[in-house]
N, C-alpha and C positions, 0 to 999 in steps of 0.2 A: 621399190616394188615390195609388196607384202610377202611375207614368208609362208604363211598359211593360206591355202586357196579359199576363195569364197565358195561355199557349198551351194550347189544348185541341183534341183531335180527336174526331170523332164519326162513326159509321157509319150508313149508310142501307141497311138490308136489306129487299129486296122479295121477296115470294113471290106469284106471280100478281098479283092486284090489291090486295094487302095490304102494309102496312109494319110492321116491328117497332118498337114503342114501349115505353118503360120509365117507370114511375112512381117518383119519388123516395120514399124512406122518409119516413114522417110526421115523424120526429124530426130529419131533415136540414134544412139551409138550403133554403128553398123547397119544403118537404115536400109531398108528394102531387101536385106538378106533374109533367107528362109531359115526356120528353126522348128523344133518340136515344142509344143506348149509346155510351160512350166515356169519355174523361177526360183528365187533365193529361198533358202531355208532360214527361218527365223530362229534366234537363240532358244534352245529348249524344245524345239519342234522336232518330231520324228520325221524321217524322210517321206514316208508314205502320207503322213498327215499334211506336210508341206505341199506335196503334189496335189493332193485332194483339194486343198484350199486354193492353190493357184489355178487349177482347172475350173473351179467354181467361179473365181474372180475373172478369169480370162475368157471362158467359153460358156458359162452358165450351166455347167453339167455337174451331176453328182456321180463321181467315178468310183469304181471298184478297182483299186490298185493291185496289180498282179506282181509277178516276180521281177526282180532286178535282172536286166539283160545286158547291160553295158555300163562301164564306168571309165571315165577318162579325166586326165588333168591337162590343162592347156594354158600356155602363157600367151596372152594377147599383149600388144604393146603397152596397154594401160592397166591391165589386171591379170590376175592368176585365178583360174576357176577349176573346181572339180565338179563334174557333172555326172549325176547318177540317173540312168535311164531305166524306167519301169514300163512293162507292158500294161496297158489298160484294156482289159478283156471286155468290160461292159460299163455302161453308164446310163443314168436316167436323165431325161430331158433332151432338148434339142440343142445342138451346137450353135451358139450365137457368138459372133465376133464382137467382143467388148473392148479390145485394146490394140488390135493389130491393123496393119494396112490392108491385109487380106488373109483369108483362111480358106483352105480348100483340100479336097481329097485328090491326091495325086497317085497315078498308077505306080505301083512299086518299082517296076523296071525303068520308069522314067525319072525317078528321084534324082539321079546324078545330073540331069539337065538343069536343075534349079540351082541358083546361086546360094548355097547353104553357108552358114557361119563356118569358118575354118575348123573349129573344134568338132563340128558334127560330121565332117566329110567322110571319115573312115567308117563311121556307123552307117551313114547313108549308103555307101558302097556295099556294105554287108547286108543291109536290108534289101537293096536292089537285086543282089545275087541270091536272095532267099535264105541266107544263113541265119537271119534273125527275123522273128515274127512268123 
């Protein structure tokens, strides 16, 4: 197992009382589980820049990245990740699903009903309770 975690950024997009969530493709690792949009940080890339790029690639939006709201490290059986979550307060364009099985706006209080990636579950609970966003 690698010693240094893979660095990943993710965005929390809220619209009224809903949160944008994305379902991993069925053929992907951890297929059909839900997550927040984002991805790996490339060498030399700033966290916010990486998230802006990932949101453009995954959802076709130009996002204004807000403050960091949560950070975690998680050991999966096959990898070690550090995920940094940012609020996305606004964006230009229309959300288009370019890489996921599904994308949708879920009511905040119903987020725990979705099968989220293991690493995201503590954050999901806090968002559902209104502690974040």
